[in-house]
C-alpha positions as CSV (number, residue, x, y, z in Angstrom):
1,M,-91.9,-23.0,31.6
2,W,-90.0,-22.6,28.3
3,D,-86.3,-22.7,27.7
4,A,-84.8,-19.3,28.6
5,T,-83.7,-18.6,25.1
6,W,-87.3,-18.5,24.0
7,A,-89.1,-17.4,27.2
8,A,-87.1,-14.2,27.9
9,P,-88.0,-12.4,24.7
10,L,-91.6,-13.7,24.7
11,L,-92.2,-12.5,28.3
12,A,-90.6,-9.2,27.5
13,F,-92.9,-8.8,24.5
14,L,-96.0,-9.7,26.5
15,Q,-95.3,-7.4,29.4
16,P,-97.2,-4.4,28.0
17,F,-100.3,-6.6,27.6
18,H,-100.3,-7.4,31.4
19,A,-101.6,-3.9,32.1
20,L,-104.9,-5.0,30.6
21,S,-105.3,-7.8,33.1
22,G,-107.1,-7.4,36.4
23,D,-105.5,-10.2,38.3
24,Q,-102.5,-12.6,38.3
25,R,-104.5,-15.6,37.3
26,T,-105.8,-13.9,34.1
27,T,-102.2,-12.8,33.3
28,R,-100.9,-16.3,33.6
29,T,-103.7,-17.6,31.5
30,F,-103.1,-15.0,28.8
31,D,-99.4,-15.8,28.7
32,A,-100.1,-19.5,28.5
33,I,-102.6,-19.1,25.7
34,V,-100.1,-17.1,23.6
35,Q,-97.4,-19.7,24.3
36,G,-99.9,-22.4,23.3
37,L,-100.8,-20.6,20.1
38,L,-97.1,-20.5,19.1
39,T,-96.4,-24.1,20.2
40,A,-99.5,-25.6,18.6
41,G,-99.6,-23.4,15.5
42,T,-103.3,-23.2,15.6
43,T,-106.3,-21.3,17.2
44,V,-108.1,-24.6,18.1
45,C,-108.7,-24.2,21.8
46,S,-108.0,-27.9,22.7
47,Q,-104.7,-27.8,20.9
48,I,-103.7,-24.5,22.6
49,A,-104.5,-26.1,25.9
50,N,-102.5,-29.2,25.2
51,H,-99.4,-27.4,24.1
52,A,-99.1,-24.9,26.9
53,P,-97.7,-26.6,30.0
54,A,-99.3,-24.1,32.3
55,L,-102.7,-25.1,31.0
56,A,-102.2,-28.8,30.1
57,A,-102.0,-29.9,33.7
58,C,-105.3,-28.2,34.5
59,P,-108.6,-30.2,34.3
60,S,-110.8,-29.1,31.4
61,A,-108.0,-26.8,30.1
62,D,-109.6,-26.5,26.7
63,R,-112.8,-25.2,28.4
64,R,-110.7,-22.7,30.2
65,V,-109.3,-21.4,26.9
66,R,-112.8,-21.1,25.4
67,R,-114.2,-19.3,28.4
68,F,-111.3,-16.9,28.3
69,A,-111.9,-16.2,24.5
70,R,-115.6,-15.6,25.1
71,G,-114.8,-13.2,28.0
72,E,-116.6,-15.3,30.6
73,T,-113.6,-15.3,33.0
74,L,-112.6,-11.7,32.3
75,T,-115.1,-9.8,34.6
76,R,-112.1,-8.3,36.5
77,S,-110.3,-7.5,33.2
78,P,-112.8,-5.4,31.2
79,D,-110.0,-4.0,29.0
80,L,-108.7,-7.4,28.0
81,D,-110.6,-7.5,24.7
82,P,-109.6,-7.6,21.0
83,A,-109.7,-3.8,20.6
84,H,-107.3,-3.2,23.5
85,L,-105.0,-6.0,22.5
86,I,-104.6,-4.5,19.0
87,A,-104.2,-1.0,20.4
88,T,-101.4,-2.3,22.6
89,L,-99.8,-4.0,19.6
90,R,-100.1,-0.7,17.7
91,A,-98.5,1.3,20.6
92,H,-95.6,-1.3,20.7
93,T,-95.1,-0.9,16.9
94,L,-95.1,2.9,17.1
95,A,-92.6,2.8,20.0
96,V,-90.2,0.6,18.0
97,L,-90.6,2.8,14.9
98,Q,-89.7,5.9,17.1
99,Q,-86.5,4.1,18.2
100,H,-85.6,3.5,14.5
101,A,-86.3,7.1,13.6
102,P,-87.0,6.3,9.9
103,R,-87.1,9.0,7.2
104,E,-90.0,7.2,5.5
105,L,-92.5,4.5,6.4
106,W,-94.4,2.2,4.1
107,V,-97.8,1.1,5.4
108,I,-99.7,-1.9,4.0
109,L,-103.5,-2.1,4.1
110,D,-104.6,-5.7,3.6
111,G,-108.0,-7.4,3.6
112,S,-107.1,-11.0,4.0
113,D,-110.2,-13.0,4.6
114,L,-110.8,-15.6,7.3
115,R,-112.3,-18.5,5.4
116,K,-114.4,-21.2,7.0
117,P,-115.6,-23.2,4.0
118,Y,-117.1,-26.1,6.1
119,A,-118.5,-24.1,9.0
120,T,-122.3,-23.9,9.6
121,A,-122.7,-23.1,13.3
122,L,-120.4,-20.1,13.7
123,P,-122.4,-16.9,14.2
124,H,-123.0,-14.3,11.4
125,L,-121.0,-16.1,8.7
126,T,-120.8,-14.0,5.6
127,K,-119.4,-14.8,2.1
128,V,-115.7,-14.3,1.3
129,R,-113.5,-15.3,-1.6
130,A,-111.7,-18.6,-1.6
131,L,-108.3,-18.9,-3.3
132,D,-110.0,-20.3,-6.4
133,G,-112.3,-17.3,-6.6
134,D,-115.5,-19.1,-5.3
135,L,-117.5,-17.7,-2.5
136,V,-117.3,-19.6,0.8
137,P,-118.5,-18.9,4.4
138,G,-116.2,-16.8,6.6
139,Y,-115.4,-13.4,8.0
140,C,-113.8,-10.3,6.6
141,T,-110.6,-8.9,8.2
142,L,-108.7,-5.6,7.9
143,N,-105.0,-5.7,8.7
144,I,-102.5,-2.8,8.6
145,I,-98.7,-3.5,8.8
146,A,-95.9,-1.0,9.1
147,S,-92.7,-1.7,7.3
148,I,-89.2,-0.2,7.4
149,P,-85.9,-1.9,6.5
150,G,-85.3,-4.6,9.1
151,Y,-88.6,-4.3,10.9
152,R,-92.3,-5.0,10.4
153,G,-95.0,-4.3,13.0
154,I,-98.7,-4.6,13.4
155,L,-100.8,-1.4,13.5
156,Y,-104.4,-2.6,13.2
157,Q,-106.4,-5.8,12.9
158,H,-110.2,-6.3,13.0
159,V,-112.6,-9.1,12.1
160,Y,-116.1,-8.2,11.0
161,S,-119.1,-9.7,9.2
162,T,-121.5,-8.0,6.8
163,R,-124.3,-10.0,8.6
164,E,-123.7,-8.6,12.1
165,P,-126.9,-6.9,13.4
166,D,-125.1,-3.6,13.8
167,F,-123.0,-3.7,10.6
168,R,-123.2,-0.6,8.5
169,S,-120.9,-0.9,5.5
170,A,-117.4,-2.2,4.4
171,S,-116.5,1.3,3.4
172,L,-117.1,2.5,7.0
173,E,-115.0,-0.4,8.4
174,V,-112.1,0.8,6.2
175,Q,-112.6,4.4,7.2
176,T,-112.5,3.4,10.9
177,A,-109.2,1.6,10.3
178,L,-107.7,4.5,8.4
179,Q,-108.9,7.1,10.9
180,T,-107.4,5.0,13.7
181,V,-104.0,4.5,12.3
182,A,-103.3,7.6,10.1
183,P,-103.5,10.2,13.0
184,A,-101.6,7.8,15.3
185,L,-98.7,7.7,12.8
186,N,-98.7,11.5,12.4
187,S,-98.6,11.9,16.2
188,A,-95.8,9.3,16.8
189,L,-93.7,10.0,13.7
190,P,-93.8,13.8,12.9
191,G,-91.9,14.6,9.8
192,V,-91.8,11.0,8.5
193,E,-93.0,10.5,4.9
194,I,-95.7,7.9,5.2
195,T,-96.9,6.0,2.1
196,W,-99.7,3.5,2.0
197,L,-99.4,0.5,-0.3
198,M,-102.8,-0.9,-1.3
199,D,-104.3,-3.4,-3.7
200,S,-107.2,-3.0,-6.1
201,G,-109.8,-3.5,-3.4
202,Y,-109.0,0.0,-2.2
203,D,-109.5,1.7,-5.6
204,D,-111.8,4.1,-3.9
205,I,-111.6,7.9,-3.9
206,A,-112.9,8.0,-0.3
207,V,-109.9,5.9,0.9
208,W,-107.5,8.2,-1.0
209,R,-109.2,11.3,0.3
210,T,-108.9,10.2,3.9
211,L,-105.2,9.6,3.6
212,W,-104.6,12.8,1.7
213,S,-106.5,14.7,4.5
214,Y,-103.8,13.5,6.9
215,G,-101.0,14.5,4.6
216,Q,-100.0,11.0,3.8
217,R,-99.2,9.4,0.4
218,L,-100.3,6.3,-1.4
219,V,-99.6,3.7,-4.1
220,C,-102.8,1.8,-5.1
221,R,-103.5,-0.7,-7.8
222,V,-106.4,0.6,-9.9
223,E,-109.3,-1.7,-10.7
224,H,-111.5,0.7,-12.5
225,T,-109.7,2.0,-15.6
226,D,-113.0,3.5,-16.8
227,R,-112.8,6.1,-14.0
228,R,-113.3,9.6,-15.3
229,V,-110.2,11.8,-15.0
230,E,-108.7,14.8,-16.6
231,Y,-105.4,14.5,-18.4
232,P,-103.1,16.8,-20.5
233,T,-103.7,17.0,-24.3
234,A,-102.3,19.1,-27.1
235,D,-105.1,21.6,-26.4
236,G,-104.8,21.7,-22.6
237,W,-106.5,19.5,-20.1
238,G,-109.1,17.1,-21.5
239,A,-111.5,14.7,-19.8
240,G,-112.0,11.0,-20.4
241,A,-111.4,7.5,-19.0
242,L,-108.2,6.7,-17.2
243,A,-107.4,4.1,-19.8
244,A,-107.4,6.8,-22.5
245,A,-104.9,8.9,-20.4
246,L,-102.7,5.8,-20.2
247,A,-102.8,5.3,-23.9
248,D,-100.9,8.5,-24.3
249,G,-98.6,7.8,-21.5
250,V,-94.8,8.0,-21.7
251,R,-92.7,4.9,-21.7
252,L,-90.1,5.4,-19.0
253,A,-88.2,2.2,-18.2
254,R,-87.7,-1.5,-18.5
255,V,-87.0,-3.5,-15.4
256,E,-85.5,-6.9,-14.9
257,T,-87.1,-8.8,-12.0
258,V,-88.2,-12.2,-10.9
259,L,-91.9,-13.2,-10.8
260,E,-93.9,-16.4,-10.7
261,V,-95.6,-16.3,-14.1
262,R,-96.3,-18.3,-17.2
263,L,-94.6,-16.9,-20.3
264,Q,-95.4,-17.6,-23.9
265,G,-94.7,-21.2,-24.8
266,Q,-94.7,-22.4,-21.2
267,K,-97.3,-24.9,-19.9
268,T,-97.2,-23.8,-16.3
269,A,-96.2,-20.7,-14.3
270,K,-92.8,-20.8,-12.5
271,R,-90.6,-18.4,-10.7
272,Q,-88.3,-16.9,-13.3
273,P,-86.5,-13.7,-14.6
274,V,-88.8,-11.5,-16.6
275,T,-88.8,-8.0,-18.2
276,V,-91.3,-5.5,-17.1
277,A,-92.1,-2.4,-19.2
278,L,-93.2,0.8,-17.3
279,K,-95.1,3.7,-18.7
280,A,-96.7,6.6,-16.9
281,A,-99.2,9.4,-17.4
282,R,-100.2,12.4,-15.3
283,V,-103.9,12.7,-14.5
284,R,-106.1,14.9,-12.3
285,V,-108.8,13.4,-10.0
286,S,-111.7,15.3,-8.6
287,Y,-113.6,14.5,-5.4
288,D,-115.8,15.9,-2.6
289,P,-113.6,16.2,0.5
290,A,-116.7,15.3,2.6
291,A,-118.0,12.4,0.5
292,R,-119.6,9.5,2.4
293,T,-119.7,11.5,5.6
294,E,-122.7,12.7,7.5
295,A,-122.3,16.2,5.9
296,P,-121.4,15.8,2.2
297,T,-120.9,19.0,0.2
298,K,-120.9,20.0,-3.4
299,T,-117.4,21.3,-3.1
300,R,-114.9,19.7,-5.5
301,V,-111.2,19.3,-4.9
302,Q,-108.8,18.5,-7.7
303,R,-105.5,16.6,-7.2
304,D,-102.8,15.8,-9.6
305,V,-101.6,12.2,-9.5
306,W,-99.8,9.8,-11.8
307,V,-100.8,6.4,-13.1
308,V,-98.1,3.8,-13.9
309,Q,-98.8,0.9,-16.3
310,V,-96.8,-2.3,-15.5
311,Q,-96.6,-4.8,-18.4
312,V,-94.9,-8.1,-17.9
313,L,-93.5,-8.8,-21.4
314,E,-94.1,-12.1,-23.1
315,S,-96.8,-13.1,-20.6
316,A,-100.6,-13.3,-20.9
317,W,-101.1,-11.1,-17.8
318,A,-103.1,-8.0,-18.4
319,P,-101.1,-4.8,-17.5
320,W,-101.4,-3.6,-13.9
321,V,-102.2,0.0,-13.4
322,L,-100.8,1.7,-10.3
323,L,-101.9,5.1,-9.0
324,A,-99.3,7.2,-7.2
325,D,-99.6,10.7,-5.8
326,G,-95.9,11.6,-6.3
327,P,-94.3,12.7,-9.6
328,V,-93.6,9.9,-11.9
329,E,-91.7,11.6,-14.8
330,T,-88.4,9.7,-14.8
331,A,-87.3,6.0,-15.1
332,E,-86.1,6.1,-11.4
333,Q,-89.5,7.4,-10.2
334,A,-91.4,4.8,-12.2
335,Q,-89.1,2.0,-10.9
336,R,-89.7,3.3,-7.3
337,V,-93.5,3.0,-7.7
338,F,-93.0,-0.6,-9.1
339,Q,-90.7,-1.4,-6.2
340,Q,-93.2,-0.1,-3.6
341,Y,-96.0,-2.3,-5.1
342,R,-93.6,-5.3,-5.2
343,H,-92.8,-4.7,-1.5
344,R,-96.5,-5.0,-0.8
345,W,-96.3,-8.5,-2.2
346,S,-93.5,-9.4,0.2
347,I,-95.6,-8.1,3.1
348,E,-98.5,-10.3,1.9
349,D,-96.1,-13.3,1.9
350,S,-95.2,-12.3,5.5
351,L,-98.9,-12.2,6.4
352,K,-99.4,-15.6,4.9
353,F,-96.4,-17.0,6.9
354,T,-97.7,-15.7,10.2
355,K,-101.2,-16.8,9.3
356,T,-99.7,-20.3,8.7
357,C,-97.8,-20.3,12.0
358,V,-100.8,-19.5,14.1
359,D,-103.5,-20.7,11.7
360,W,-106.2,-18.2,12.7
361,E,-108.6,-19.7,10.1
362,A,-108.9,-22.8,12.4
363,V,-110.8,-20.8,15.0
364,Q,-113.9,-22.7,16.1
365,V,-115.5,-21.0,19.1
366,L,-119.3,-20.5,18.6
367,D,-119.3,-16.8,19.5
368,L,-118.2,-13.9,17.4
369,R,-116.5,-12.2,20.3
370,G,-114.6,-15.4,20.9
371,V,-113.6,-15.5,17.2
372,R,-112.3,-11.9,17.5
373,M,-110.5,-12.6,20.7
374,L,-108.7,-15.7,19.5
375,V,-107.7,-14.0,16.2
376,A,-106.5,-11.0,18.2
377,L,-104.5,-13.4,20.4
378,A,-103.1,-15.0,17.3
379,W,-102.0,-11.6,16.1
380,V,-100.3,-11.0,19.4
381,A,-98.4,-14.2,18.7
382,A,-97.7,-13.1,15.2
383,G,-96.4,-9.8,16.6
384,F,-93.9,-11.8,18.6
385,L,-92.8,-13.6,15.4
386,Y,-92.4,-10.2,13.7
387,E,-90.3,-9.1,16.6
388,L,-88.0,-12.0,15.9
389,G,-87.7,-10.8,12.2
390,I,-89.2,-14.0,10.8
391,G,-90.3,-13.8,7.1
392,W,-90.3,-16.1,4.0
393,D,-86.7,-15.2,3.0
394,E,-85.2,-15.7,6.5
395,E,-82.9,-18.7,7.2
396,E,-85.1,-19.3,10.3
397,V,-88.1,-20.1,8.0
398,R,-86.0,-22.5,5.8
399,L,-84.9,-24.3,9.0
400,L,-88.5,-24.6,10.2
401,A,-89.4,-26.0,6.7
402,R,-86.7,-28.5,6.9
403,L,-87.8,-29.5,10.4
404,G,-91.2,-30.1,8.8
405,G,-89.8,-32.4,6.2
406,W,-89.4,-29.9,3.3
407,E,-86.7,-30.4,0.7
408,E,-85.4,-26.9,-0.2
409,R,-86.1,-25.8,-3.8
410,K,-85.5,-22.3,-5.3
411,D,-88.7,-22.4,-7.3
412,R,-91.1,-23.7,-4.6
413,R,-91.8,-22.4,-1.2
414,P,-92.9,-24.6,1.8
415,G,-96.6,-24.9,2.4
416,R,-98.7,-24.5,5.5
417,Q,-98.5,-28.0,6.7
418,V,-94.7,-28.2,6.4
419,L,-94.2,-24.9,8.2
420,T,-96.7,-25.6,10.9
421,R,-95.1,-29.1,11.5
422,G,-91.7,-27.6,11.7
423,L,-92.7,-24.8,14.1
424,A,-94.5,-27.4,16.3
425,R,-91.5,-29.7,16.4
426,L,-89.2,-26.8,17.4
427,L,-91.5,-25.5,20.1
428,D,-92.4,-28.9,21.3
429,L,-88.7,-29.5,21.9
430,L,-88.6,-26.5,24.2
431,V,-91.8,-27.5,26.0
432,T,-90.4,-31.1,26.4
433,E,-87.2,-29.8,27.8
434,A,-89.1,-27.7,30.3
435,W,-91.2,-30.6,31.4
436,L,-88.1,-32.8,31.8
437,R,-86.4,-30.2,33.9
438,E,-89.5,-29.8,36.1
439,Y,-89.6,-33.6,36.6
440,E,-86.0,-33.7,37.5
441,Q,-86.4,-30.9,40.0
442,A,-89.3,-32.6,41.6
443,H,-88.0,-36.2,41.6
444,G,-84.2,-35.8,41.5
445,Q,-83.8,-37.6,38.2
446,L,-85.7,-38.9,35.2
447,P,-86.9,-42.5,35.2
448,P,-84.0,-44.7,34.0
449,R,-85.6,-45.9,30.8
450,I,-86.7,-42.4,29.8
451,A,-83.2,-41.1,30.5
452,A,-81.7,-44.0,28.4
453,L,-84.2,-43.3,25.6
454,I,-83.1,-39.7,25.2
455,G,-79.4,-40.4,25.8
456,R,-79.2,-38.5,29.0
457,P,-76.9,-39.9,31.7
458,P,-78.5,-40.6,35.1
459,T,-78.1,-37.8,37.7
460,P,-75.3,-38.6,40.1
461,E,-76.5,-39.2,43.7
């Protein structure tokens, strides 16, 4: 049992998930695994078992966690699976958003990969990008996060492999995610302006078309500047590459911001103030509203959008190109698009932090269903961390880093090992206190030498 200051909010957060369980034993195991994930900071089954008091005292506790992940002990709980766990997380997020009643909502679609560079026995391993750009074994993931001031919540998460027997295409995986979340947002938040923030991996007219069909907006980094578009010319609308349209764009603003970048004359990149130049151009994209569906048509729909070029002055970075479907004709509008894309970066940092705290890349079970279940459970644990409002810029994170041995520096964030060690130390403290209280309740007092070691006076008789 944890200290009440931690247990009360965790148990309250996990309560909706108990409806998926068919018996009390499964419910207790579920709660213990999530607690073990948070305490151990990893998805390794043996570590989860060792760090959850409700499991650690059981024989073969790590085997119990593995059997739970694979579904072998869930015959009475058919709904306790990754899809229903994420659906429950989504329902919780939507309920919180309804309470906040936001005027607008930013939604981040992220494809963070689950890398297993040294794995050989895991099933259906595919190739994903390592941080250095090389291809390594692993799995693909799709994650969707909702963001309003003061709150971030999970809307979708799915692990898949291009080598699964029933795999169709990555495009269809993305469409499934969009068509799951977009209508749910419209239903739960009528009248709220919803804007999706996406990186260049979603430079795809089929993605944009789906979001537009639900009346939602987007800001997406463009990868293919050779895309054919129409754009205004002196003689009316002309046709050509998107890059040509940008060449005639209007310079709208210069923005002072802070980025980690190597400027001219510097040997290495560092976090520093920079000047960013923004220019924009209006373009018109054309698409089949039924493209990549079972019934494509020859009907063409045109939509006016804007592209914003972001150039970090005095750096070697190539300009970014952002596509936005709202007017970008003033300095304020250009700065807003830039701000939205920068916000996506902060959400990616938040994803990295929660990924660090529960280390879902450490998953080892030799079964794809088990991989999905453990990652889903890790996202349940991550959802609890989101509920606490934990992010890179929070004082809580700096405290965790210091507990892990980090010396605070403005230009360097703590890494995975430091944060994991700090979180483990903090949560181990709570678990230790719980074990000591249980021992005292059972035996009247702690052994004298243990009591002396921790500076606790003996219990009076």
